[in-house]
C-alpha positions as CSV (number, residue, x, y, z in Angstrom):
1,M,0.0,0.0,0.0
2,P,1.5,3.4,-1.0
3,D,1.9,6.1,1.6
4,M,-1.0,8.4,1.2
5,A,1.0,11.4,2.6
6,T,3.1,11.3,-0.6
7,E,1.8,13.6,-3.3
8,T,1.2,12.1,-6.8
9,K,3.9,12.9,-9.3
10,Q,1.7,13.1,-12.4
11,D,-1.7,14.3,-13.3
12,Y,-4.2,11.7,-14.3
13,N,-7.7,12.1,-15.7
14,I,-10.3,10.5,-13.4
15,T,-13.3,8.7,-14.8
16,I,-16.2,7.9,-12.5
17,G,-19.4,5.8,-13.0
18,L,-22.0,5.6,-10.2
19,E,-24.4,2.8,-9.4
20,V,-27.0,4.3,-7.1
21,H,-29.3,2.0,-5.2
22,A,-32.6,3.6,-4.2
23,Q,-35.1,1.8,-1.9
24,L,-38.6,2.1,-3.3
25,K,-41.1,3.6,-0.9
26,T,-43.5,0.7,-0.9
27,E,-45.2,-0.6,2.3
28,S,-44.3,-4.2,1.5
29,K,-41.3,-6.1,0.1
30,L,-40.7,-6.9,-3.6
31,F,-41.8,-10.5,-3.6
32,C,-43.8,-10.9,-0.3
33,S,-46.2,-9.0,1.9
34,C,-43.7,-8.4,4.7
35,S,-43.4,-4.7,5.9
36,T,-40.5,-2.5,4.8
37,E,-40.7,-0.4,8.0
38,F,-37.3,0.7,9.2
39,G,-36.1,0.1,12.8
40,K,-38.1,-3.0,13.8
41,E,-36.7,-5.7,16.0
42,P,-34.2,-7.9,14.0
43,N,-35.9,-10.4,11.8
44,A,-39.4,-9.1,12.7
45,N,-40.2,-8.2,9.1
46,T,-39.7,-11.7,7.7
47,C,-41.5,-14.7,6.3
48,P,-40.6,-17.9,4.5
49,V,-40.5,-16.1,1.1
50,C,-38.0,-13.4,2.0
51,M,-36.0,-15.8,4.3
52,G,-35.5,-18.1,1.3
53,Y,-37.2,-21.3,2.6
54,P,-37.3,-24.2,0.1
55,G,-40.5,-24.4,-2.1
56,V,-41.7,-20.8,-1.6
57,L,-42.7,-18.7,-4.6
58,P,-42.2,-14.9,-5.1
59,V,-45.1,-12.7,-6.1
60,L,-44.1,-9.4,-7.7
61,N,-45.1,-6.1,-6.0
62,D,-47.1,-4.1,-8.6
63,Q,-46.5,-0.8,-6.7
64,A,-42.7,-1.3,-7.0
65,V,-43.0,-1.8,-10.8
66,D,-45.0,1.5,-11.1
67,Y,-42.4,3.3,-9.0
68,A,-39.6,2.0,-11.2
69,I,-41.4,3.1,-14.4
70,K,-42.0,6.6,-12.8
71,A,-38.3,6.9,-11.9
72,G,-37.3,5.9,-15.4
73,L,-39.6,8.5,-17.0
74,A,-38.4,11.2,-14.7
75,L,-34.9,10.5,-15.7
76,G,-35.7,10.5,-19.5
77,C,-35.3,6.7,-19.9
78,E,-37.0,4.5,-22.5
79,I,-39.3,2.0,-20.7
80,D,-38.9,-1.6,-21.9
81,L,-42.4,-3.1,-22.2
82,N,-40.8,-6.5,-22.1
83,S,-38.3,-7.0,-19.3
84,K,-37.5,-9.9,-17.1
85,F,-36.0,-11.0,-13.8
86,D,-32.8,-13.0,-13.4
87,R,-31.0,-14.8,-10.6
88,K,-27.7,-13.3,-9.6
89,Q,-25.9,-16.0,-7.7
90,Y,-23.3,-15.4,-5.0
91,F,-22.8,-16.6,-1.5
92,Y,-22.9,-14.2,1.5
93,P,-24.4,-14.8,5.0
94,D,-27.1,-12.1,4.6
95,L,-28.3,-13.5,1.3
96,P,-30.7,-16.2,2.5
97,K,-31.5,-17.8,-0.9
98,G,-27.9,-17.9,-2.1
99,Y,-29.0,-15.7,-5.0
100,Q,-30.5,-12.3,-5.5
101,I,-33.4,-11.7,-7.9
102,S,-32.4,-8.8,-10.1
103,Q,-32.5,-7.8,-13.8
104,F,-29.6,-8.5,-16.1
105,D,-29.8,-8.2,-19.9
106,H,-33.4,-6.9,-20.1
107,P,-33.8,-4.1,-17.5
108,I,-37.0,-2.1,-17.2
109,C,-35.5,1.3,-18.1
110,N,-32.7,2.2,-20.5
111,H,-30.8,5.2,-21.8
112,G,-31.7,8.3,-19.8
113,K,-29.8,11.3,-18.6
114,L,-29.6,13.7,-15.6
115,S,-28.3,17.3,-15.9
116,I,-25.9,18.7,-13.4
117,G,-25.3,22.4,-14.2
118,S,-24.4,22.6,-17.8
119,K,-23.4,18.9,-18.1
120,D,-25.6,15.9,-18.9
121,V,-24.7,12.6,-17.2
122,R,-26.0,9.7,-19.3
123,I,-27.8,6.9,-17.5
124,L,-27.2,3.5,-19.0
125,R,-30.0,1.6,-17.3
126,I,-32.3,1.3,-14.3
127,H,-33.1,-2.2,-13.1
128,M,-35.2,-3.6,-10.3
129,E,-33.8,-5.9,-7.7
130,E,-34.3,-7.1,-4.1
131,D,-32.0,-6.0,-1.3
132,A,-30.0,-8.4,0.8
133,G,-30.2,-8.6,4.6
134,K,-27.7,-7.0,7.0
135,L,-24.8,-8.3,9.1
136,V,-24.6,-6.9,12.6
137,H,-21.1,-7.3,13.9
138,A,-21.1,-7.9,17.7
139,G,-19.1,-9.2,20.6
140,A,-15.8,-8.0,22.1
141,E,-13.8,-5.6,19.8
142,R,-10.6,-7.2,18.6
143,L,-7.7,-5.9,16.6
144,H,-9.3,-7.1,13.3
145,G,-13.0,-6.7,14.2
146,S,-15.7,-8.3,16.4
147,D,-16.1,-11.8,17.9
148,Y,-19.1,-12.7,15.7
149,S,-21.7,-11.4,13.4
150,L,-25.5,-11.7,13.5
151,V,-27.8,-11.7,10.5
152,D,-30.9,-9.4,10.4
153,L,-33.1,-10.2,7.4
154,N,-35.6,-7.3,7.9
155,R,-34.1,-5.7,4.8
156,A,-34.0,-8.9,2.7
157,S,-36.2,-8.5,-0.4
158,T,-36.8,-4.8,0.1
159,P,-37.5,-3.4,-3.4
160,L,-34.6,-1.4,-5.0
161,I,-33.9,0.2,-8.2
162,E,-30.3,0.4,-9.3
163,I,-29.5,3.5,-11.4
164,V,-26.4,3.0,-13.4
165,S,-24.6,6.0,-14.9
166,E,-22.3,6.0,-17.9
167,P,-18.7,6.9,-17.0
168,D,-19.4,10.6,-17.6
169,I,-18.3,12.0,-14.3
170,N,-14.8,13.5,-13.9
171,S,-14.5,14.8,-10.3
172,A,-15.6,14.2,-6.8
173,D,-17.7,17.5,-7.0
174,E,-19.5,16.3,-10.1
175,A,-20.2,12.9,-8.4
176,V,-21.7,14.6,-5.3
177,A,-23.7,17.0,-7.5
178,Y,-25.1,14.0,-9.5
179,V,-26.2,12.0,-6.5
180,K,-27.8,15.2,-4.9
181,E,-29.7,15.9,-8.1
182,L,-30.8,12.3,-8.4
183,R,-31.9,12.2,-4.8
184,K,-33.9,15.4,-5.4
185,V,-35.7,13.9,-8.4
186,L,-36.6,10.7,-6.5
187,L,-38.0,12.7,-3.6
188,Y,-40.0,15.0,-5.9
189,I,-41.7,12.0,-7.6
190,G,-42.3,10.3,-4.3
191,V,-40.7,6.9,-5.0
192,C,-37.9,7.0,-2.4
193,D,-37.5,8.7,0.9
194,G,-33.8,9.4,0.2
195,N,-32.7,8.7,3.7
196,M,-29.0,7.9,3.3
197,Q,-28.5,7.3,7.1
198,E,-31.0,4.5,7.0
199,G,-29.5,3.1,3.7
200,S,-32.5,4.1,1.6
201,L,-30.1,5.7,-0.9
202,R,-26.5,4.4,-1.2
203,C,-24.1,4.1,-4.1
204,D,-21.2,2.1,-5.5
205,V,-18.5,4.3,-7.0
206,N,-16.4,3.0,-9.9
207,I,-13.1,4.9,-10.5
208,S,-10.4,4.6,-13.0
209,L,-7.4,6.8,-14.0
210,A,-5.7,7.4,-17.3
211,K,-3.3,10.0,-18.8
212,D,-4.4,12.2,-21.6
213,G,-5.1,10.3,-24.8
214,Q,-4.9,6.9,-23.2
215,P,-7.9,4.5,-22.9
216,L,-9.7,4.1,-19.5
217,G,-7.6,2.5,-16.9
218,T,-8.5,-0.5,-14.7
219,R,-11.4,0.4,-12.4
220,A,-11.9,-0.2,-8.7
221,E,-15.4,-0.3,-7.3
222,I,-16.1,1.2,-3.8
223,K,-19.2,-0.4,-2.3
224,N,-22.1,1.1,-0.3
225,V,-21.0,4.7,0.2
226,N,-23.9,6.3,2.0
227,S,-23.3,10.0,2.4
228,F,-22.3,12.9,0.2
229,R,-19.2,13.6,2.3
230,S,-18.2,10.0,2.1
231,I,-18.6,10.0,-1.7
232,S,-16.2,12.9,-2.0
233,R,-13.7,11.5,0.5
234,A,-13.7,8.0,-1.0
235,I,-13.0,9.4,-4.5
236,D,-10.3,11.7,-3.3
237,Y,-8.6,8.9,-1.5
238,E,-8.9,6.4,-4.4
239,Y,-7.5,9.0,-6.8
240,K,-4.4,9.3,-4.6
241,R,-4.1,5.5,-4.1
242,Q,-4.3,4.7,-7.8
243,S,-2.2,7.6,-9.0
244,Q,0.7,6.6,-6.7
245,I,0.5,3.0,-7.9
246,L,0.8,4.3,-11.5
247,D,3.6,6.7,-10.6
248,E,5.6,3.7,-9.3
249,G,5.0,1.8,-12.5
250,G,2.5,-0.6,-10.9
251,E,-0.9,-1.8,-12.2
252,V,-4.2,-1.0,-10.6
253,V,-6.0,-4.3,-9.8
254,Q,-9.7,-4.7,-10.7
255,E,-11.3,-5.2,-7.3
256,T,-14.2,-4.3,-5.0
257,R,-13.2,-2.0,-2.1
258,L,-14.9,-0.7,1.1
259,F,-14.7,2.9,2.3
260,E,-13.9,3.3,6.0
261,E,-15.6,6.4,7.4
262,N,-13.3,6.9,10.4
263,S,-10.0,6.7,8.6
264,G,-11.3,8.1,5.2
265,K,-9.5,5.2,3.4
266,T,-10.7,2.4,1.1
267,H,-9.7,-1.2,1.8
268,S,-9.8,-4.2,-0.5
269,M,-12.8,-6.4,-0.1
270,R,-12.6,-9.0,-2.9
271,S,-11.5,-9.2,-6.5
272,K,-14.1,-7.6,-8.8
273,E,-16.5,-10.0,-10.4
274,D,-17.6,-9.8,-14.0
275,S,-21.2,-10.7,-15.0
276,H,-20.3,-14.3,-15.9
277,D,-19.0,-14.8,-12.3
278,Y,-22.6,-14.4,-11.1
279,R,-23.9,-17.1,-13.4
280,Y,-27.0,-15.1,-14.3
281,F,-30.0,-17.0,-15.7
282,P,-33.7,-16.1,-16.1
283,E,-35.7,-16.4,-12.8
284,P,-37.8,-19.5,-13.3
285,D,-40.4,-18.6,-10.6
286,L,-41.4,-15.3,-12.3
287,L,-42.9,-14.7,-15.7
288,P,-41.3,-12.1,-17.9
289,L,-42.6,-8.6,-17.0
290,S,-44.8,-7.5,-19.9
291,L,-46.2,-4.0,-19.6
292,E,-49.0,-2.3,-21.6
293,Q,-48.2,1.2,-23.0
294,A,-51.3,2.5,-21.2
295,R,-49.6,1.8,-17.9
296,V,-46.5,3.7,-18.9
297,D,-48.6,6.6,-20.2
298,K,-50.5,6.7,-16.9
299,A,-47.3,6.9,-15.0
300,R,-46.1,9.7,-17.2
301,E,-49.2,11.7,-16.6
302,S,-48.8,11.3,-12.8
303,L,-45.3,12.9,-12.9
304,P,-45.1,16.2,-11.0
305,E,-43.2,19.2,-12.0
306,L,-39.5,18.1,-11.7
307,P,-36.8,20.2,-9.9
308,Q,-35.2,21.6,-13.1
309,Q,-38.6,22.4,-14.6
310,K,-39.6,24.2,-11.4
311,K,-36.4,26.1,-11.1
312,T,-36.7,27.3,-14.7
313,R,-40.3,28.4,-14.1
314,Y,-39.4,30.4,-11.0
315,I,-36.7,32.3,-12.9
316,E,-39.0,33.0,-15.9
317,E,-42.3,33.6,-14.1
318,F,-41.2,35.4,-11.0
319,S,-37.9,37.0,-12.2
320,I,-36.0,35.3,-9.4
321,Q,-32.2,35.0,-9.5
322,E,-30.9,31.6,-10.6
323,D,-29.1,30.9,-7.3
324,T,-32.2,31.8,-5.3
325,A,-34.4,29.5,-7.5
326,A,-31.9,26.7,-7.0
327,I,-32.2,27.0,-3.2
328,L,-36.0,27.2,-3.3
329,T,-36.2,24.0,-5.4
330,D,-33.6,22.1,-3.6
331,S,-36.3,20.7,-1.3
332,L,-39.8,20.0,-2.3
333,D,-41.1,21.1,1.1
334,T,-39.4,24.5,0.6
335,A,-40.8,24.9,-2.9
336,N,-44.3,24.0,-1.7
337,F,-43.9,26.5,1.2
338,F,-42.9,29.2,-1.2
339,E,-45.7,28.6,-3.5
340,E,-48.3,28.5,-0.7
341,V,-47.0,31.9,0.5
342,L,-47.5,33.3,-2.9
343,T,-51.2,32.3,-2.8
344,K,-51.6,34.9,0.0
345,G,-50.7,37.8,-2.3
346,V,-47.1,38.2,-1.3
347,N,-44.5,39.6,-3.7
348,A,-42.5,36.6,-5.1
349,V,-39.1,38.1,-5.0
350,K,-39.4,39.3,-1.4
351,A,-40.8,35.9,-0.2
352,A,-38.0,34.1,-2.1
353,N,-35.3,36.4,-0.6
354,W,-36.6,35.8,3.0
355,I,-36.9,32.0,2.6
356,T,-33.4,31.7,1.1
357,G,-31.8,34.3,3.2
358,Q,-32.7,34.8,6.9
359,I,-34.8,31.7,7.2
360,A,-32.3,29.4,5.4
361,A,-29.5,30.8,7.6
362,Y,-31.5,29.9,10.8
363,L,-32.3,26.4,9.5
364,N,-28.6,25.8,8.6
365,E,-27.4,27.1,12.0
366,H,-29.8,24.9,13.9
367,K,-29.7,21.9,11.5
368,L,-33.5,21.9,11.0
369,E,-35.9,21.4,8.2
370,L,-38.6,24.1,7.6
371,S,-41.2,21.6,8.7
372,Q,-39.5,21.3,12.1
373,T,-40.1,24.9,12.9
374,K,-43.2,26.8,14.0
375,L,-43.2,29.1,11.0
376,T,-46.3,28.9,8.8
377,T,-47.0,30.4,5.5
378,D,-49.7,32.6,7.2
379,L,-47.1,34.0,9.6
380,L,-44.6,34.8,6.9
381,A,-47.2,36.4,4.7
382,E,-48.4,38.5,7.6
383,M,-44.9,39.7,8.4
384,L,-44.1,40.6,4.8
385,E,-47.4,42.5,4.5
386,L,-46.6,44.6,7.6
387,I,-43.1,45.3,6.1
388,N,-44.8,46.4,2.9
389,K,-47.2,48.7,4.8
390,G,-44.4,50.3,6.7
391,T,-45.6,49.1,10.1
392,I,-42.2,47.4,10.7
393,S,-38.9,47.7,8.9
394,D,-36.8,44.9,7.3
395,N,-34.3,45.3,10.1
396,I,-36.9,45.0,12.9
397,A,-38.2,41.9,11.1
398,K,-34.7,40.3,10.9
399,N,-33.6,41.3,14.4
400,D,-36.7,40.9,16.5
401,I,-39.4,38.9,14.7
402,I,-38.4,36.1,12.3
403,N,-36.6,34.0,14.9
404,E,-39.7,34.3,17.2
405,L,-41.8,33.0,14.4
406,L,-39.5,30.1,13.7
407,E,-39.2,29.1,17.3
408,H,-42.6,29.9,18.8
409,G,-45.0,30.7,16.0
410,T,-46.3,33.9,17.8
411,P,-48.6,36.0,15.8
412,V,-46.7,38.9,14.2
413,A,-49.2,41.6,15.4
414,K,-48.9,40.4,19.0
415,L,-45.0,40.5,18.8
416,I,-45.1,44.0,17.5
417,E,-47.5,45.1,20.3
418,D,-45.7,43.2,23.1
419,K,-42.3,44.4,22.2
420,G,-43.2,47.9,21.0
421,L,-41.7,47.2,17.5
422,A,-43.9,49.4,15.3
423,Q,-42.0,51.8,13.1
424,I,-42.1,55.4,13.9
425,T,-43.8,57.0,10.9
426,D,-44.6,60.4,12.3
427,E,-42.9,62.7,9.9
428,S,-42.6,65.7,12.2
429,A,-41.1,63.5,15.0
430,I,-38.5,62.0,12.7
431,E,-37.7,65.4,11.1
432,A,-36.9,66.7,14.6
433,M,-34.6,63.8,15.3
434,V,-32.9,64.2,11.9
435,Q,-32.3,67.9,12.7
436,E,-30.8,67.0,16.1
437,V,-28.4,64.6,14.4
438,L,-27.3,67.3,11.8
439,D,-26.9,69.9,14.6
440,A,-24.8,67.6,16.6
441,N,-22.4,66.8,13.7
442,P,-21.6,70.1,11.9
443,K,-18.2,68.8,10.6
444,Q,-19.9,65.8,8.8
445,V,-22.5,68.2,7.4
446,E,-19.7,70.3,5.9
447,Q,-18.1,67.1,4.5
448,F,-21.4,66.2,2.8
449,K,-21.8,69.7,1.3
450,S,-18.2,69.4,0.0
451,G,-19.3,66.4,-2.1
452,N,-18.9,63.4,0.3
453,Q,-22.2,61.7,-0.5
454,K,-21.2,58.5,1.3
455,I,-21.5,60.3,4.7
456,K,-25.2,60.3,4.3
457,G,-25.1,56.7,5.7
458,F,-23.6,58.0,8.9
459,F,-26.5,60.3,9.4
460,V,-29.0,57.5,8.7
461,G,-27.2,55.3,11.3
462,Q,-27.3,58.0,13.9
463,V,-31.0,58.6,13.5
464,M,-31.7,54.8,13.6
465,K,-29.6,54.6,16.8
466,K,-31.7,57.4,18.4
467,T,-34.9,55.6,17.5
468,Q,-33.6,52.1,18.4
469,G,-34.1,51.1,14.7
470,K,-37.8,52.0,14.7
471,A,-37.7,55.0,12.4
472,S,-38.9,54.4,8.8
473,P,-35.7,54.2,6.8
474,Q,-37.5,55.6,3.8
475,L,-38.7,58.7,5.7
476,V,-35.3,59.2,7.3
477,N,-33.7,59.3,3.8
478,Q,-36.3,61.6,2.4
479,L,-36.0,64.0,5.3
480,L,-32.2,63.9,5.3
481,A,-32.3,64.9,1.6
482,K,-34.6,67.7,2.4
483,L,-32.7,69.1,5.4
484,L,-29.2,68.7,3.9
485,K,-30.2,71.0,1.0
């Protein structure tokens, strides 16, 4: 193993292909009626079918098929009306049947794409398959692991789709952007909950290096990477590992590797299998999957507005900046919140700026989702209307109101009354204060009259300080212009 502290001597082009496994959001498993609920007691969600007892027969979950079709359509794929299931045979303790039911040469979806910024990443195929179980390593910790492992088959036969990209990705940043955009699409169409911590979305990362003008190098596959940060770290480490092997004149071995979260390193797991190693053959207990075009058309009609479509519409319809529209559409909940606020007659740009500015900053700081706060669309609309009327200023809303709405959901009018936050809009009162500030700062007045226009901000600040931020900024500016003449 090369020393990872050593810098690579040469630059290599990195080529990345991703295989993303998304758990379909069905209530029951792919071939039996067992629950897919996460967090149950080990082996509670099992039956003879998903535990691989002899003589049992699988029955295909129709909802899973519809979800797979929907995912394929959302990703621009061709839907194969005649696909089939196959047995992928390998031995592992959490695979009770000794084979996995998957799709090999006739997957349900083919040839799609997903845009990340200005780049299109081609999608080779999407196929359906059942998940394996889970090994729980237990016992006393030893130098090389635990004493023993337990098998939990709750996850066995959970429905998955595997989304296989072409090797179109050329950096860790692009890989993360691709998985984020893919997760977003799956959440929008409601076929996967996208929970990477629970394993509902995880990916295998295939990486190879080559110099300019050379064919793709030998690839290594990193299995079951389950966070955006881990994807980035695994790719960075693997680039260094492979490049140093090549620098030293060695050859990269085709293999499957595991990413270790704590160390940030990948470790060899086994030599990489090819398709013939799995001895695929058609699943004899399931008929070929024959779909009617009407079923595909119905799924197409049920598709909602997708993230990229929504982002484009926000920019064109509401004249919102592209970065702002991207933040609004990053989460379906945020987009729905924004659109509901607009039904209350709020200005779209102002609503967007508040949601992606002060509100987003609060959520990031406290690691919360919008749905976990007390803020409602009615409260935000009320606050924006009072700003528009001049009852409160933007500064008062930012400093004294918005956090209260997020944390306690207190009505805005009550907050204003209880805290005495209403703007001072009495023109004569503000004019008197402006005059006091000018009288107290004759040197700055002379500087202004000598052409220093920027000093006007100093006067505004002094007036706002005298009024504890309650003076109407618009009136202050108007009266300053009048009195400085």
